N, C-alpha and C positions, 0 to 999 in steps of 0.2 A: 346735775343731771344724773339719774340712776338708770342704768340699762340693766333691767332684770326686775321681775316682780314677785320673786319667791317669798314665801313666809319666813324663810330662814335668814336671808340677807337683804334682798331688794326692798321689801316693805319696811323692815326695821331701820335700815339705813336712811330711807326717805323720811321716816318719822323723826329720827334723831336730828337730821338736817333741818326739818321743819321746826322742831323744837328750839333749834339754834337760830331761828329767824332767817333761814336760807329760803330762797325761792327755788322750789324743786320741781323738776319734770321727771316723770317716771315713764320709761319706754320699755319695749320688749321686742322679741324677735319678729313679731307681726306688725310692728309700727310701720306705717307707710313712710317711705323714704327715710329710713332710720339714719343713714349717714348725714343727711342734711339736717335732721333734728339734732343729732349729736354735735355737729359743727357749731352750734350756737352756744355750747356749754363752756364756761370758764373752768369748771371742775367736772370731770366725768368719772363716775364710779361704775366699773364694769363688773357685773355679777350675772351674766347671761347663761353661763354653763356650757359654752362652746369654745373649744380651743382656737385662739387667734382670730375670733370673729371680728373684733374691733380693729380695723386696719387704719393706716394713715389718713385715708380719705374721710374718716369719721371725726377727725380731730381738728379743732381750731388751733392754728399755730400759737404756741406758748401756753396752751391749756395744761392744767394739772390732771393727770390720769391716775386713778387709784384702781389697781387690778386686784379684784377679790377672787378671781377664778383660780381653780386648781384642777388641771386636766392632765392626764397621763397620755403621752404619745408613744405608741409602740410600733407604728407602721413607718418603715424607712422612708417611703415617699412623702408621707405627711411631715416627718422630721425634716427632710430637705426643704420642704416648702417654707418652714419657719427658720431653720438654723443653718442653711447651706453656707459654708465658708467660715463657720465658727469652730475653729480647731478644738478648743476645750470641750464644747458641747458634743462635737462629733466623737471625741475620745470617750467621753462619759457614756454617750449613747451606745457606742460599740461595746463597751464593757458591761453595761447594765441591761441593754436591750430596751430601754425606755428613758424618757425624760419628762420633767414637769414643764408645763406652759400654762400661762393664765388665759384669760378671755381676750387679752390684748396681744395683737401681733407685735413681735419684737421691733419691727421697723417703725412703730409708733414713736419710739424714743427719738427719732430724727425730726419729728414735728412738735412733740409735746415740750412744754417748758420744764416739767418734772413728771416722773413716772415711778410708781412702786415696782420693784422687781418681783418676779416669780421664778423660783422660790426665794424666800427671804424677806418678803415685804410685809403684807398684811397677816400672813400665817403666824409668825412669831409673836406679833402684837396680840392676836386673838388668844393665843395660849397664855400669854402674860396676864391679860385681862381676866381670863377664865380662872387662873390661879388666884389672882387678887380678889375676885368676887367669891371664890370658894372660902378663902380665909375670912373675909367679912361675914359670910353666912355662918361659918362655924363660930365666930365670936358672938354674933347675934344670938345664936342658939344657946351659947353658954352664958348669956346674960352680960357680956362685956360691952355693953352699949356705950358707956362713957368713953372708952378708948377708941371705939369705932367712930364716934361722932367727931372726935378731935382730929381725925385724919381726913375729914371731908373738906 
């Protein structure tokens, strides 16, 4: 299941999963009874663009949750809604005046079988793949195709 239909994340992720023979459902913020639709998913990719929108009631117990969202929270009331009681996050928020949160509420970790963190989950992987693809493109441009084909 992919929650989000953007041209940057939602649609490309859905196409990659389809190409890998996955059965994919694409939802968005206007999907009727979105929590019920999401609860059917064994794997949920959240790319909806709203901080903490995916809450525990969206998740099938034991499901894998991949949080692609990157949202900055600066409002103290909103911060408390997500991270009340987390001393480390509270210290960091007090020092910086902001924190990062994905599209998945932190309490989803209590229901999910596995969940990517924000920050530190999909973001570093995205950067690594961007660098890898940049090197491959440079090699192709220089005509070093034989070496590139050997790495596939």
